[in-house]
TORLUMLO-957602 format. One record per atom (N, C-alpha, C, CB): atom name; chain; residue number from 1; x, y, z. Coordinates in nm, 3 decimals. Glycine has a CB too. Layout:
+----+---+-----+---------+---------+---------+
:  a : c :   k :       X :       Y :       Z :
+----+---+-----+---------+---------+---------+
: CA : A : NUM :       X :       Y :       Z :
...
+----+---+-----+---------+---------+---------+
END
This chain:
+----+---+-----+---------+---------+---------+
:  a : c :   k :       X :       Y :       Z :
+----+---+-----+---------+---------+---------+
:  N : A :   1 :  -1.006 :  -1.429 :  -1.391 :
: CA : A :   1 :  -0.889 :  -1.434 :  -1.303 :
:  C : A :   1 :  -0.934 :  -1.487 :  -1.166 :
: CB : A :   1 :  -0.822 :  -1.294 :  -1.289 :
:  N : A :   2 :  -0.865 :  -1.583 :  -1.115 :
: CA : A :   2 :  -0.902 :  -1.641 :  -0.982 :
:  C : A :   2 :  -0.802 :  -1.600 :  -0.878 :
: CB : A :   2 :  -0.909 :  -1.797 :  -0.988 :
:  N : A :   3 :  -0.844 :  -1.615 :  -0.754 :
: CA : A :   3 :  -0.764 :  -1.573 :  -0.640 :
:  C : A :   3 :  -0.769 :  -1.684 :  -0.541 :
: CB : A :   3 :  -0.815 :  -1.439 :  -0.578 :
:  N : A :   4 :  -0.654 :  -1.714 :  -0.478 :
: CA : A :   4 :  -0.655 :  -1.820 :  -0.370 :
:  C : A :   4 :  -0.601 :  -1.762 :  -0.243 :
: CB : A :   4 :  -0.571 :  -1.946 :  -0.410 :
:  N : A :   5 :  -0.645 :  -1.819 :  -0.129 :
: CA : A :   5 :  -0.600 :  -1.773 :  -0.001 :
:  C : A :   5 :  -0.478 :  -1.864 :   0.042 :
: CB : A :   5 :  -0.720 :  -1.777 :   0.107 :
:  N : A :   6 :  -0.369 :  -1.803 :   0.078 :
: CA : A :   6 :  -0.247 :  -1.870 :   0.107 :
:  C : A :   6 :  -0.195 :  -1.831 :   0.247 :
: CB : A :   6 :  -0.144 :  -1.839 :  -0.001 :
:  N : A :   7 :  -0.160 :  -1.930 :   0.331 :
: CA : A :   7 :  -0.099 :  -1.897 :   0.462 :
:  C : A :   7 :   0.045 :  -1.867 :   0.442 :
: CB : A :   7 :  -0.117 :  -2.011 :   0.566 :
:  N : A :   8 :   0.095 :  -1.761 :   0.512 :
: CA : A :   8 :   0.235 :  -1.719 :   0.510 :
:  C : A :   8 :   0.279 :  -1.692 :   0.653 :
: CB : A :   8 :   0.256 :  -1.592 :   0.421 :
:  N : A :   9 :   0.393 :  -1.746 :   0.691 :
: CA : A :   9 :   0.453 :  -1.725 :   0.825 :
:  C : A :   9 :   0.577 :  -1.647 :   0.809 :
: CB : A :   9 :   0.483 :  -1.856 :   0.899 :
:  N : A :  10 :   0.589 :  -1.536 :   0.886 :
: CA : A :  10 :   0.702 :  -1.450 :   0.879 :
:  C : A :  10 :   0.758 :  -1.434 :   1.020 :
: CB : A :  10 :   0.665 :  -1.314 :   0.816 :
:  N : A :  11 :   0.878 :  -1.485 :   1.045 :
: CA : A :  11 :   0.945 :  -1.472 :   1.172 :
:  C : A :  11 :   1.046 :  -1.358 :   1.161 :
: CB : A :  11 :   1.014 :  -1.604 :   1.213 :
:  N : A :  12 :   1.021 :  -1.246 :   1.228 :
: CA : A :  12 :   1.106 :  -1.129 :   1.215 :
:  C : A :  12 :   1.245 :  -1.155 :   1.261 :
: CB : A :  12 :   1.049 :  -1.016 :   1.291 :
:  N : A :  13 :   1.341 :  -1.084 :   1.206 :
: CA : A :  13 :   1.480 :  -1.090 :   1.245 :
:  C : A :  13 :   1.503 :  -0.984 :   1.359 :
: CB : A :  13 :   1.576 :  -1.064 :   1.119 :
:  N : A :  14 :   1.578 :  -1.021 :   1.456 :
: CA : A :  14 :   1.612 :  -0.927 :   1.562 :
:  C : A :  14 :   1.743 :  -0.855 :   1.528 :
: CB : A :  14 :   1.622 :  -1.002 :   1.698 :
:  N : A :  15 :   1.743 :  -0.726 :   1.522 :
: CA : A :  15 :   1.862 :  -0.646 :   1.499 :
:  C : A :  15 :   1.883 :  -0.552 :   1.612 :
: CB : A :  15 :   1.853 :  -0.570 :   1.370 :
:  N : A :  16 :   2.003 :  -0.505 :   1.633 :
: CA : A :  16 :   2.038 :  -0.410 :   1.734 :
:  C : A :  16 :   2.081 :  -0.281 :   1.665 :
: CB : A :  16 :   2.150 :  -0.464 :   1.826 :
:  N : A :  17 :   2.017 :  -0.170 :   1.699 :
: CA : A :  17 :   2.055 :  -0.044 :   1.635 :
:  C : A :  17 :   2.177 :   0.020 :   1.700 :
: CB : A :  17 :   1.939 :   0.052 :   1.638 :
:  N : A :  18 :   2.219 :   0.133 :   1.649 :
: CA : A :  18 :   2.344 :   0.195 :   1.702 :
:  C : A :  18 :   2.332 :   0.238 :   1.847 :
: CB : A :  18 :   2.382 :   0.317 :   1.620 :
:  N : A :  19 :   2.208 :   0.258 :   1.900 :
: CA : A :  19 :   2.194 :   0.292 :   2.038 :
:  C : A :  19 :   2.177 :   0.171 :   2.132 :
: CB : A :  19 :   2.079 :   0.383 :   2.052 :
:  N : A :  20 :   2.188 :   0.055 :   2.074 :
: CA : A :  20 :   2.174 :  -0.069 :   2.151 :
:  C : A :  20 :   2.032 :  -0.118 :   2.164 :
: CB : A :  20 :   2.230 :  -0.050 :   2.286 :
:  N : A :  21 :   1.940 :  -0.057 :   2.102 :
: CA : A :  21 :   1.799 :  -0.094 :   2.107 :
:  C : A :  21 :   1.764 :  -0.209 :   2.012 :
: CB : A :  21 :   1.713 :   0.026 :   2.074 :
:  N : A :  22 :   1.684 :  -0.302 :   2.054 :
: CA : A :  22 :   1.644 :  -0.411 :   1.971 :
:  C : A :  22 :   1.536 :  -0.367 :   1.870 :
: CB : A :  22 :   1.594 :  -0.526 :   2.057 :
:  N : A :  23 :   1.551 :  -0.406 :   1.743 :
: CA : A :  23 :   1.455 :  -0.382 :   1.643 :
:  C : A :  23 :   1.421 :  -0.516 :   1.578 :
: CB : A :  23 :   1.505 :  -0.278 :   1.541 :
:  N : A :  24 :   1.298 :  -0.532 :   1.529 :
: CA : A :  24 :   1.256 :  -0.653 :   1.462 :
:  C : A :  24 :   1.218 :  -0.620 :   1.322 :
: CB : A :  24 :   1.141 :  -0.720 :   1.535 :
:  N : A :  25 :   1.286 :  -0.682 :   1.226 :
: CA : A :  25 :   1.262 :  -0.655 :   1.083 :
:  C : A :  25 :   1.190 :  -0.767 :   1.013 :
: CB : A :  25 :   1.393 :  -0.629 :   1.012 :
:  N : A :  26 :   1.090 :  -0.730 :   0.936 :
: CA : A :  26 :   1.021 :  -0.831 :   0.853 :
:  C : A :  26 :   1.051 :  -0.814 :   0.710 :
: CB : A :  26 :   0.872 :  -0.827 :   0.873 :
:  N : A :  27 :   1.071 :  -0.692 :   0.662 :
: CA : A :  27 :   1.121 :  -0.668 :   0.527 :
:  C : A :  27 :   1.019 :  -0.655 :   0.417 :
: CB : A :  27 :   1.208 :  -0.774 :   0.492 :
:  N : A :  28 :   0.901 :  -0.598 :   0.451 :
: CA : A :  28 :   0.803 :  -0.565 :   0.343 :
:  C : A :  28 :   0.732 :  -0.435 :   0.373 :
: CB : A :  28 :   0.699 :  -0.678 :   0.326 :
:  N : A :  29 :   0.681 :  -0.379 :   0.264 :
: CA : A :  29 :   0.599 :  -0.250 :   0.282 :
:  C : A :  29 :   0.457 :  -0.280 :   0.238 :
: CB : A :  29 :   0.658 :  -0.124 :   0.194 :
:  N : A :  30 :   0.366 :  -0.202 :   0.293 :
: CA : A :  30 :   0.226 :  -0.217 :   0.258 :
:  C : A :  30 :   0.168 :  -0.089 :   0.211 :
: CB : A :  30 :   0.148 :  -0.269 :   0.374 :
:  N : A :  31 :   0.056 :  -0.100 :   0.143 :
: CA : A :  31 :  -0.019 :   0.017 :   0.096 :
:  C : A :  31 :  -0.167 :  -0.013 :   0.112 :
: CB : A :  31 :   0.014 :   0.051 :  -0.053 :
:  N : A :  32 :  -0.251 :   0.085 :   0.105 :
: CA : A :  32 :  -0.397 :   0.071 :   0.114 :
:  C : A :  32 :  -0.448 :   0.089 :   0.256 :
: CB : A :  32 :  -0.439 :  -0.066 :   0.062 :
:  N : A :  33 :  -0.571 :   0.056 :   0.273 :
: CA : A :  33 :  -0.645 :   0.067 :   0.394 :
:  C : A :  33 :  -0.780 :   0.140 :   0.372 :
: CB : A :  33 :  -0.560 :   0.139 :   0.499 :
:  N : A :  34 :  -0.871 :   0.128 :   0.473 :
: CA : A :  34 :  -0.999 :   0.184 :   0.453 :
:  C : A :  34 :  -0.999 :   0.337 :   0.455 :
: CB : A :  34 :  -1.090 :   0.132 :   0.556 :
:  N : A :  35 :  -0.890 :   0.398 :   0.496 :
: CA : A :  35 :  -0.876 :   0.543 :   0.496 :
:  C : A :  35 :  -0.807 :   0.596 :   0.366 :
: CB : A :  35 :  -0.795 :   0.587 :   0.619 :
:  N : A :  36 :  -0.776 :   0.511 :   0.273 :
: CA : A :  36 :  -0.704 :   0.544 :   0.152 :
:  C : A :  36 :  -0.802 :   0.542 :   0.032 :
: CB : A :  36 :  -0.587 :   0.445 :   0.130 :
:  N : A :  37 :  -0.772 :   0.622 :  -0.068 :
: CA : A :  37 :  -0.852 :   0.627 :  -0.190 :
:  C : A :  37 :  -0.794 :   0.530 :  -0.290 :
: CB : A :  37 :  -0.857 :   0.770 :  -0.248 :
:  N : A :  38 :  -0.856 :   0.419 :  -0.323 :
: CA : A :  38 :  -0.794 :   0.324 :  -0.416 :
:  C : A :  38 :  -0.784 :   0.385 :  -0.560 :
: CB : A :  38 :  -0.877 :   0.191 :  -0.419 :
:  N : A :  39 :  -0.852 :   0.487 :  -0.590 :
: CA : A :  39 :  -0.841 :   0.558 :  -0.722 :
:  C : A :  39 :  -0.708 :   0.622 :  -0.732 :
: CB : A :  39 :  -0.952 :   0.665 :  -0.740 :
:  N : A :  40 :  -0.637 :   0.649 :  -0.623 :
: CA : A :  40 :  -0.501 :   0.711 :  -0.625 :
:  C : A :  40 :  -0.392 :   0.613 :  -0.613 :
: CB : A :  40 :  -0.485 :   0.809 :  -0.516 :
:  N : A :  41 :  -0.422 :   0.485 :  -0.610 :
: CA : A :  41 :  -0.319 :   0.385 :  -0.593 :
:  C : A :  41 :  -0.226 :   0.377 :  -0.711 :
: CB : A :  41 :  -0.382 :   0.252 :  -0.570 :
:  N : A :  42 :  -0.098 :   0.390 :  -0.690 :
: CA : A :  42 :  -0.001 :   0.381 :  -0.805 :
:  C : A :  42 :   0.006 :   0.239 :  -0.860 :
: CB : A :  42 :   0.141 :   0.426 :  -0.760 :
:  N : A :  43 :  -0.047 :   0.141 :  -0.781 :
: CA : A :  43 :  -0.039 :   0.001 :  -0.823 :
:  C : A :  43 :  -0.172 :  -0.047 :  -0.893 :
: CB : A :  43 :  -0.006 :  -0.088 :  -0.699 :
:  N : A :  44 :  -0.272 :   0.041 :  -0.896 :
: CA : A :  44 :  -0.396 :   0.001 :  -0.960 :
:  C : A :  44 :  -0.488 :  -0.084 :  -0.878 :
: CB : A :  44 :  -0.366 :  -0.070 :  -1.081 :
:  N : A :  45 :  -0.471 :  -0.087 :  -0.745 :
: CA : A :  45 :  -0.566 :  -0.163 :  -0.658 :
:  C : A :  45 :  -0.702 :  -0.102 :  -0.666 :
: CB : A :  45 :  -0.519 :  -0.165 :  -0.510 :
:  N : A :  46 :  -0.805 :  -0.186 :  -0.671 :
: CA : A :  46 :  -0.942 :  -0.141 :  -0.693 :
:  C : A :  46 :  -1.025 :  -0.137 :  -0.569 :
: CB : A :  46 :  -1.009 :  -0.227 :  -0.793 :
:  N : A :  47 :  -0.968 :  -0.176 :  -0.454 :
: CA : A :  47 :  -1.041 :  -0.171 :  -0.327 :
:  C : A :  47 :  -0.954 :  -0.114 :  -0.214 :
: CB : A :  47 :  -1.089 :  -0.311 :  -0.289 :
:  N : A :  48 :  -1.008 :  -0.113 :  -0.097 :
: CA : A :  48 :  -0.942 :  -0.050 :   0.018 :
:  C : A :  48 :  -0.870 :  -0.152 :   0.107 :
: CB : A :  48 :  -1.045 :   0.026 :   0.101 :
:  N : A :  49 :  -0.831 :  -0.264 :   0.048 :
: CA : A :  49 :  -0.755 :  -0.367 :   0.123 :
:  C : A :  49 :  -0.611 :  -0.323 :   0.149 :
: CB : A :  49 :  -0.754 :  -0.501 :   0.047 :
:  N : A :  50 :  -0.549 :  -0.399 :   0.229 :
: CA : A :  50 :  -0.404 :  -0.382 :   0.265 :
:  C : A :  50 :  -0.323 :  -0.471 :   0.172 :
: CB : A :  50 :  -0.374 :  -0.420 :   0.420 :
:  N : A :  51 :  -0.237 :  -0.411 :   0.091 :
: CA : A :  51 :  -0.159 :  -0.482 :  -0.010 :
:  C : A :  51 :  -0.011 :  -0.475 :   0.019 :
: CB : A :  51 :  -0.188 :  -0.426 :  -0.148 :
:  N : A :  52 :   0.062 :  -0.578 :  -0.015 :
: CA : A :  52 :   0.210 :  -0.577 :  -0.013 :
:  C : A :  52 :   0.256 :  -0.502 :  -0.133 :
: CB : A :  52 :   0.270 :  -0.721 :  -0.013 :
:  N : A :  53 :   0.331 :  -0.392 :  -0.112 :
: CA : A :  53 :   0.379 :  -0.307 :  -0.223 :
:  C : A :  53 :   0.528 :  -0.319 :  -0.244 :
: CB : A :  53 :   0.345 :  -0.162 :  -0.197 :
:  N : A :  54 :   0.597 :  -0.383 :  -0.153 :
: CA : A :  54 :   0.744 :  -0.402 :  -0.176 :
:  C : A :  54 :   0.796 :  -0.505 :  -0.078 :
: CB : A :  54 :   0.825 :  -0.267 :  -0.159 :
:  N : A :  55 :   0.900 :  -0.579 :  -0.125 :
: CA : A :  55 :   0.969 :  -0.679 :  -0.041 :
:  C : A :  55 :   1.118 :  -0.661 :  -0.058 :
: CB : A :  55 :   0.926 :  -0.825 :  -0.078 :
:  N : A :  56 :   1.188 :  -0.650 :   0.049 :
: CA : A :  56 :   1.330 :  -0.636 :   0.045 :
:  C : A :  56 :   1.398 :  -0.773 :   0.038 :
: CB : A :  56 :   1.379 :  -0.559 :   0.165 :
:  N : A :  57 :   1.497 :  -0.784 :  -0.052 :
: CA : A :  57 :   1.569 :  -0.911 :  -0.069 :
:  C : A :  57 :   1.644 :  -0.947 :   0.059 :
: CB : A :  57 :   1.668 :  -0.902 :  -0.187 :
:  N : A :  58 :   1.650 :  -1.080 :   0.081 :
: CA : A :  58 :   1.725 :  -1.131 :   0.198 :
:  C : A :  58 :   1.661 :  -1.113 :   0.334 :
: CB : A :  58 :   1.854 :  -1.068 :   0.203 :
:  N : A :  59 :   1.531 :  -1.082 :   0.335 :
: CA : A :  59 :   1.462 :  -1.058 :   0.459 :
:  C : A :  59 :   1.364 :  -1.171 :   0.491 :
: CB : A :  59 :   1.389 :  -0.926 :   0.454 :
:  N : A :  60 :   1.314 :  -1.178 :   0.615 :
: CA : A :  60 :   1.217 :  -1.283 :   0.643 :
:  C : A :  60 :   1.097 :  -1.282 :   0.546 :
: CB : A :  60 :   1.167 :  -1.269 :   0.785 :
:  N : A :  61 :   1.052 :  -1.163 :   0.504 :
: CA : A :  61 :   0.938 :  -1.165 :   0.413 :
:  C : A :  61 :   0.970 :  -1.227 :   0.275 :
: CB : A :  61 :   0.887 :  -1.023 :   0.394 :
:  N : A :  62 :   1.095 :  -1.203 :   0.229 :
: CA : A :  62 :   1.129 :  -1.264 :   0.100 :
:  C : A :  62 :   1.145 :  -1.415 :   0.111 :
: CB : A :  62 :   1.257 :  -1.204 :   0.045 :
:  N : A :  63 :   1.191 :  -1.461 :   0.225 :
: CA : A :  63 :   1.208 :  -1.605 :   0.246 :
:  C : A :  63 :   1.077 :  -1.676 :   0.279 :
: CB : A :  63 :   1.307 :  -1.629 :   0.357 :
:  N : A :  64 :   0.976 :  -1.604 :   0.318 :
: CA : A :  64 :   0.850 :  -1.665 :   0.358 :
:  C : A :  64 :   0.759 :  -1.700 :   0.239 :
: CB : A :  64 :   0.777 :  -1.570 :   0.452 :
:  N : A :  65 :   0.782 :  -1.646 :   0.124 :
: CA : A :  65 :   0.698 :  -1.672 :   0.008 :
:  C : A :  65 :   0.602 :  -1.557 :  -0.016 :
: CB : A :  65 :   0.621 :  -1.801 :   0.026 :
:  N : A :  66 :   0.603 :  -1.455 :   0.064 :
: CA : A :  66 :   0.514 :  -1.338 :   0.043 :
:  C : A :  66 :   0.554 :  -1.277 :  -0.090 :
: CB : A :  66 :   0.524 :  -1.231 :   0.162 :
:  N : A :  67 :   0.454 :  -1.227 :  -0.161 :
: CA : A :  67 :   0.482 :  -1.165 :  -0.292 :
:  C : A :  67 :   0.419 :  -1.027 :  -0.301 :
: CB : A :  67 :   0.428 :  -1.255 :  -0.407 :
:  N : A :  68 :   0.484 :  -0.943 :  -0.386 :
: CA : A :  68 :   0.426 :  -0.810 :  -0.413 :
:  C : A :  68 :   0.283 :  -0.828 :  -0.474 :
: CB : A :  68 :   0.521 :  -0.727 :  -0.513 :
:  N : A :  69 :   0.194 :  -0.747 :  -0.429 :
: CA : A :  69 :   0.053 :  -0.742 :  -0.466 :
:  C : A :  69 :  -0.033 :  -0.849 :  -0.394 :
: CB : A :  69 :   0.040 :  -0.760 :  -0.616 :
:  N : A :  70 :   0.027 :  -0.920 :  -0.298 :
: CA : A :  70 :  -0.053 :  -1.005 :  -0.211 :
:  C : A :  70 :  -0.147 :  -0.911 :  -0.128 :
: CB : A :  70 :   0.042 :  -1.095 :  -0.116 :
:  N : A :  71 :  -0.266 :  -0.954 :  -0.108 :
: CA : A :  71 :  -0.361 :  -0.875 :  -0.018 :
:  C : A :  71 :  -0.365 :  -0.943 :   0.114 :
: CB : A :  71 :  -0.509 :  -0.865 :  -0.078 :
:  N : A :  72 :  -0.337 :  -0.867 :   0.225 :
: CA : A :  72 :  -0.342 :  -0.925 :   0.356 :
:  C : A :  72 :  -0.488 :  -0.939 :   0.403 :
: CB : A :  72 :  -0.260 :  -0.841 :   0.454 :
:  N : A :  73 :  -0.535 :  -1.057 :   0.426 :
: CA : A :  73 :  -0.675 :  -1.078 :   0.474 :
:  C : A :  73 :  -0.674 :  -1.087 :   0.627 :
: CB : A :  73 :  -0.738 :  -1.209 :   0.411 :
:  N : A :  74 :  -0.577 :  -1.153 :   0.686 :
: CA : A :  74 :  -0.565 :  -1.169 :   0.830 :
:  C : A :  74 :  -0.416 :  -1.172 :   0.865 :
: CB : A :  74 :  -0.637 :  -1.299 :   0.879 :
:  N : A :  75 :  -0.388 :  -1.122 :   0.985 :
: CA : A :  75 :  -0.253 :  -1.139 :   1.044 :
:  C : A :  75 :  -0.277 :  -1.183 :   1.190 :
: CB : A :  75 :  -0.164 :  -1.002 :   1.035 :
:  N : A :  76 :  -0.223 :  -1.296 :   1.227 :
: CA : A :  76 :  -0.235 :  -1.357 :   1.358 :
:  C : A :  76 :  -0.382 :  -1.364 :   1.401 :
: CB : A :  76 :  -0.154 :  -1.279 :   1.460 :
:  N : A :  77 :  -0.470 :  -1.391 :   1.305 :
: CA : A :  77 :  -0.613 :  -1.409 :   1.330 :
:  C : A :  77 :  -0.690 :  -1.279 :   1.333 :
: CB : A :  77 :  -0.633 :  -1.481 :   1.460 :
:  N : A :  78 :  -0.620 :  -1.166 :   1.323 :
: CA : A :  78 :  -0.686 :  -1.033 :   1.320 :
:  C : A :  78 :  -0.732 :  -0.997 :   1.174 :
: CB : A :  78 :  -0.586 :  -0.920 :   1.375 :
:  N : A :  79 :  -0.856 :  -0.961 :   1.162 :
: CA : A :  79 :  -0.911 :  -0.927 :   1.032 :
:  C : A :  79 :  -0.843 :  -0.799 :   0.975 :
: CB : A :  79 :  -1.066 :  -0.908 :   1.043 :
:  N : A :  80 :  -0.787 :  -0.809 :   0.855 :
: CA : A :  80 :  -0.727 :  -0.694 :   0.789 :
:  C : A :  80 :  -0.809 :  -0.638 :   0.677 :
: CB : A :  80 :  -0.595 :  -0.729 :   0.736 :
:  N : A :  81 :  -0.928 :  -0.681 :   0.663 :
: CA : A :  81 :  -1.014 :  -0.633 :   0.552 :
:  C : A :  81 :  -1.079 :  -0.500 :   0.580 :
: CB : A :  81 :  -1.121 :  -0.733 :   0.521 :
:  N : A :  82 :  -1.082 :  -0.458 :   0.706 :
: CA : A :  82 :  -1.144 :  -0.330 :   0.740 :
:  C : A :  82 :  -1.057 :  -0.247 :   0.842 :
: CB : A :  82 :  -1.285 :  -0.355 :   0.800 :
:  N : A :  83 :  -0.930 :  -0.232 :   0.805 :
: CA : A :  83 :  -0.840 :  -0.154 :   0.888 :
:  C : A :  83 :  -0.782 :  -0.038 :   0.811 :
: CB : A :  83 :  -0.729 :  -0.240 :   0.943 :
:  N : A :  84 :  -0.743 :   0.068 :   0.887 :
: CA : A :  84 :  -0.673 :   0.180 :   0.826 :
:  C : A :  84 :  -0.528 :   0.144 :   0.799 :
: CB : A :  84 :  -0.681 :   0.304 :   0.914 :
:  N : A :  85 :  -0.462 :   0.223 :   0.719 :
: CA : A :  85 :  -0.320 :   0.194 :   0.692 :
:  C : A :  85 :  -0.238 :   0.198 :   0.822 :
: CB : A :  85 :  -0.263 :   0.296 :   0.588 :
:  N : A :  86 :  -0.260 :   0.295 :   0.910 :
: CA : A :  86 :  -0.184 :   0.308 :   1.034 :
:  C : A :  86 :  -0.217 :   0.187 :   1.129 :
: CB : A :  86 :  -0.219 :   0.447 :   1.104 :
:  N : A :  87 :  -0.342 :   0.149 :   1.132 :
: CA : A :  87 :  -0.375 :   0.032 :   1.219 :
:  C : A :  87 :  -0.300 :  -0.096 :   1.167 :
: CB : A :  87 :  -0.535 :   0.007 :   1.222 :
:  N : A :  88 :  -0.292 :  -0.113 :   1.040 :
: CA : A :  88 :  -0.219 :  -0.230 :   0.980 :
:  C : A :  88 :  -0.073 :  -0.219 :   1.017 :
: CB : A :  88 :  -0.235 :  -0.236 :   0.821 :
:  N : A :  89 :  -0.014 :  -0.103 :   0.999 :
: CA : A :  89 :   0.134 :  -0.085 :   1.031 :
:  C : A :  89 :   0.159 :  -0.111 :   1.175 :
: CB : A :  89 :   0.184 :   0.057 :   0.995 :
:  N : A :  90 :   0.074 :  -0.055 :   1.265 :
: CA : A :  90 :   0.096 :  -0.071 :   1.408 :
:  C : A :  90 :   0.083 :  -0.218 :   1.448 :
: CB : A :  90 :  -0.002 :   0.015 :   1.487 :
:  N : A :  91 :  -0.018 :  -0.291 :   1.391 :
: CA : A :  91 :  -0.039 :  -0.425 :   1.424 :
:  C : A :  91 :   0.080 :  -0.516 :   1.380 :
: CB : A :  91 :  -0.167 :  -0.470 :   1.363 :
:  N : A :  92 :   0.124 :  -0.492 :   1.256 :
: CA : A :  92 :   0.241 :  -0.566 :   1.204 :
:  C : A :  92 :   0.366 :  -0.547 :   1.287 :
: CB : A :  92 :   0.271 :  -0.525 :   1.063 :
:  N : A :  93 :   0.387 :  -0.420 :   1.335 :
: CA : A :  93 :   0.507 :  -0.387 :   1.412 :
:  C : A :  93 :   0.501 :  -0.449 :   1.553 :
: CB : A :  93 :   0.524 :  -0.232 :   1.421 :
:  N : A :  94 :   0.382 :  -0.479 :   1.603 :
: CA : A :  94 :   0.364 :  -0.530 :   1.741 :
:  C : A :  94 :   0.418 :  -0.671 :   1.768 :
: CB : A :  94 :   0.221 :  -0.529 :   1.775 :
:  N : A :  95 :   0.420 :  -0.757 :   1.669 :
: CA : A :  95 :   0.440 :  -0.899 :   1.693 :
:  C : A :  95 :   0.570 :  -0.947 :   1.629 :
: CB : A :  95 :   0.323 :  -0.979 :   1.639 :
:  N : A :  96 :   0.648 :  -1.031 :   1.695 :
: CA : A :  96 :   0.773 :  -1.084 :   1.634 :
:  C : A :  96 :   0.747 :  -1.194 :   1.527 :
: CB : A :  96 :   0.862 :  -1.142 :   1.745 :
:  N : A :  97 :   0.632 :  -1.257 :   1.532 :
: CA : A :  97 :   0.596 :  -1.360 :   1.431 :
:  C : A :  97 :   0.461 :  -1.318 :   1.376 :
: CB : A :  97 :   0.590 :  -1.509 :   1.493 :
:  N : A :  98 :   0.453 :  -1.320 :   1.238 :
: CA : A :  98 :   0.330 :  -1.290 :   1.171 :
:  C : A :  98 :   0.277 :  -1.413 :   1.096 :
: CB : A :  98 :   0.349 :  -1.174 :   1.076 :
:  N : A :  99 :   0.163 :  -1.458 :   1.133 :
: CA : A :  99 :   0.097 :  -1.568 :   1.063 :
:  C : A :  99 :  -0.015 :  -1.499 :   0.982 :
: CB : A :  99 :   0.040 :  -1.681 :   1.166 :
:  N : A : 100 :   0.010 :  -1.487 :   0.851 :
: CA : A : 100 :  -0.081 :  -1.409 :   0.767 :
:  C : A : 100 :  -0.154 :  -1.502 :   0.672 :
: CB : A : 100 :  -0.005 :  -1.300 :   0.688 :
:  N : A : 101 :  -0.276 :  -1.460 :   0.638 :
: CA : A : 101 :  -0.348 :  -1.526 :   0.532 :
:  C : A : 101 :  -0.363 :  -1.420 :   0.422 :
: CB : A : 101 :  -0.489 :  -1.584 :   0.580 :
:  N : A : 102 :  -0.310 :  -1.451 :   0.305 :
: CA : A : 102 :  -0.309 :  -1.357 :   0.190 :
:  C : A : 102 :  -0.390 :  -1.412 :   0.078 :
: CB : A : 102 :  -0.167 :  -1.330 :   0.141 :
:  N : A : 103 :  -0.446 :  -1.318 :   0.001 :
: CA : A : 103 :  -0.512 :  -1.349 :  -0.123 :
:  C : A : 103 :  -0.413 :  -1.316 :  -0.233 :
: CB : A : 103 :  -0.648 :  -1.271 :  -0.140 :
:  N : A : 104 :  -0.399 :  -1.407 :  -0.325 :
: CA : A : 104 :  -0.307 :  -1.390 :  -0.439 :
:  C : A : 104 :  -0.378 :  -1.422 :  -0.569 :
: CB : A : 104 :  -0.181 :  -1.480 :  -0.423 :
:  N : A : 105 :  -0.377 :  -1.330 :  -0.663 :
: CA : A : 105 :  -0.437 :  -1.358 :  -0.790 :
:  C : A : 105 :  -0.335 :  -1.439 :  -0.876 :
: CB : A : 105 :  -0.480 :  -1.224 :  -0.860 :
:  N : A : 106 :  -0.388 :  -1.542 :  -0.935 :
: CA : A : 106 :  -0.305 :  -1.630 :  -1.017 :
:  C : A : 106 :  -0.339 :  -1.615 :  -1.165 :
: CB : A : 106 :  -0.323 :  -1.775 :  -0.972 :
+----+---+-----+---------+---------+---------+
END
C-alpha cells in the first residue's frame, strides 16, 4: 500500500452565533496525537499522528478535498507529526485559512 502527500487548502466560513460573536467553521474532526494511545483508536490507526476522523457535508473541509483517514503532516507550515491532540485542535482553531499537507493511502 502506498501513500502520497497532498496539499489541501481550507478557507473557513465565518458564522455569527446567537450572541453576535464571530465563529469560523472548517467542518472536520481529528483524532490522535502524541499523547494518545494508538492501540485504543477506534479507526485502527497504528501511530500517534493526527488523523481526520470526520467531515461534515457542505463545509469548507468537504469542498476542499480533505478525506476521512487523511493524516495531517503540516498545517500552515507547522509540523503536525509530533503534536498532542490539544495542540493540534488549538492550532487549527487559530487560523481562518488552513494550508495543509496530508498523507493519504491509496
